[in-house]
N, C-alpha and C positions, 0 to 999 in steps of 0.2 A: 802721583795724583793727576787725574785728568785735568787739563787746563780749564775746562768748563766748571769742574768742581771748585777750583780755586776762585773763579769769578763768583760762583754761587755763595761761597763762604764769605767773600768780601762784601757782597750785597747784604747778606743776612746780618753780618756783624756791624755793618754801617747803620742799619735802620732798626735792628732788633727783631723785626718780624716782617716777612714778605710773603705774598701769596704765590701759589703755583702759577696762576694766570699771569702775574706780573713777571715772574722769572721766565716763563715761556715767551712772553712778548719781548723782553729785553735780550734774551739769549738766542732767539730765533729758532727754537726747537719746540717739539710738541709737548703738551702737558704730561703725556704718558712718559716721555723721556725724563722730564723734570722730576716726576714722582719716583722714578727708578733711581735718579741721581740722589734725591733726598733720602731714600731708603738706605743707599750705600753709605752716605755721609752720617746718617744717624747711627748705623751699625758700627761705624768707625769712631763714634763718640765725638763728632764735630758739631752737631746741632741737634735740635729736637723738632720732630714733626708734630704738627697739630692739624686739625681738620682744614684741608685746603691751603695750608701754609707751612712755613718753617720759621722757627725762632731760635735765638741764641740759647745756649745751655743755661747760662746764669745771667742774672741782671747786671747791666753795666752801671746802673744807678749808684753813684758813690754813697748816697745816704743809706741805701738798702744794704750795701756791702759792709758798711761800718759795723753792723750789728753782728756779723758772723765772726766768731772767735775773738770778740772784742778785747777781752782781758789780755790774752797773749799778744795780740797786735799792739796793744798799748805798751806792754813790756818791751817788745822789739823796738818800737819807736823810741822809747826812753833810752834804750841802749845805743841806738843810732845817734842820739844827740851827742854822745861822747866823742863822736868823730868830728864835730863841728867846733872849730876854735874861733877866737876873737878875730874880727875883720875878714872872716871867710865869706866867699861868694859861692853859694851852692845852688845847684839846679835840682829841683824836686819834680819828678816827671808826673806821677799819678799813682792811683791805687789807694786802697783804704789805709794801709799802714803809713803810706806817705802823707795822707791827710792828717793822721794823728801826729806824725813827726812835725808837720808844718804848724799845727796848733801848739805843740810844745815849744816851738821856736818863736812864737808870736810876741813874747815879751822881751825878746832880745833886740836891742837897738844897735848892736855891734856887728850885725851881719847883713848880707844882701841875699834875698831869695829870688831865684828865677824859676818860673814854672810854666808848663804848657797846659796846666789844668785850671780852667776858669772856676771850678768848684773850690780848689785850694785857694786861689786868689780871693774869692769871696769870703772864705773863712778867715782870711787874714786882713780883712778890710779895716780893722782897728789896730793892726799890728804896729809895733814900734820899729820893726825891721823895714828896710827898703824892699819893696816888692816890684818885680819886673814880670809882667805877663806877656808871653810870646804871642805873636799874631798867627793867623792861619784860619783854616776852615773850621767853623764851630760844629762839633759833633755832639748833638743833643743827648745821645744815649749815655755817653761817659762824661759829659760836660768838660770836654778837652778840646784843645786846638790841634789840628792835624793837617797833613798835606804839604805841598811844595813850599808854601810861604813859611810854615813852621820850621821846615828843614833849613830854609834860608836864614831864618832868625837864629837858629841854633848855631849855624856855621859862623855867624857874625857876632856872637856874644862870647864872653870869656868867664870861666868859672873854675874853681879848684876841685870840686867834688860834685858828683851827681848821684842821686838816689833814684833807683828805677824799680817800679813795681812789675810783677809778672803774674801770670795766671796758671802757669804749668811748668813742670820740669820732668823730663824723662831722660835716661841715659842715652837712648837712641836719638832723641831730638834736641837735647839741651833745653834751655829756657824758651818758653813760648808765651804768646799773648793771644787771647781769643779774638782780639781786634787787630786786623792786619795793619790798619793805618796808625794805631798806637805803637805797634811793633816797629813800624818804619821810623817813627819819632825816636823810639828807644835806640834803634840802630844808628841814627844820626848822632845821638848823644854819645854813644860808645865810640864812634869814629873820631871824636875830638881827642881821645887818648888821655883823658884825665883820670882821676881816681873814681872808678865807677863801682857803685855799691848796690847790689840787689838786696832789697829788704822785703821779706814775705813770710807768712806763717807756713808751717809744714803741711797744711792741708793741700797746698798746690803741688806737692811732690807726688808723682805718679799720674798726673794729668797731662794730656797732650792737646794743644790747640794749634790752629793753622799758622799763626804769625810767629816766625822764628826770630829769636833775639840772640845776636852774637856778632862776631865770633867770640868764643869763650875766652880767648886770650885777652880780650879787651876788658873783661870783668876782673876787678881786683879783690873784692870781698863779697861774701854772701852772709847776711845776718838773718837768721831764722830761729826756730825753737827746736828743742831736743826731741820733738816728735818726728823729725826727718828720718826716713829709712836709713839704716846703717850702710847699706850698699851705695846709696846715693851720696852720703857724706864721704865715704871712702873714694868714690869715683871723682868727686869734685876735688878732694885733697890730692889725688894722684895727678890731676890736671892743674895743680899749682894754684888753686883758688883758696884763699884764706876764709874758712868757714867758721863763723862764730855762733854758738848756740845759746839761746836764752832758755833757761829752765822754766818749765811750767810749774 
């Protein structure tokens, strides 16, 4: 990918929508060049072009994303609860399934929940669990904390398990996130070397987004539903990931 394309994707994913004129000014190239770049990125499935601007493919709004495939997401979150024992300290990164997981854990007074999602923290405002909200740059589109301060916070907190949301998976790219800054947070979590669990519904399989999440060897479990393509399940199994399927 051209370095300028990576910058464009980071800008689009950070604000949700950005005009051709703004991209031209920030990158120091002509609007004609920007339009050509956006056409290439749209054809590759990375963003959506609208009149005079570019937008993310899907909404980052957690409230909006909760409605998509909500029944199976709830079942996946319920299954994920079985991984959390008494006195566990868990990090819940973000994503709609993680929101549901956090809500299911709200009545438990025997655990500590660390999160980089201000949306999740708000949902747990009346929780009996101890809640730790990480610091960082507030990203309004995803209601998450991102950036260098968030990485620093993760490096200095301790947890036994982490639950990470993703936006895509492809055999060629591995797990990905549409938001590069959130992908950076996920990779910082993975680097801690704890029990790292991907939880996502099967609709994310077959999608590719710009933010890579890995390396794969740092992921211990994948919890999804039985709608996952057979070849993807076989590939993950061959790479020693424990894949658990919730039946629809």
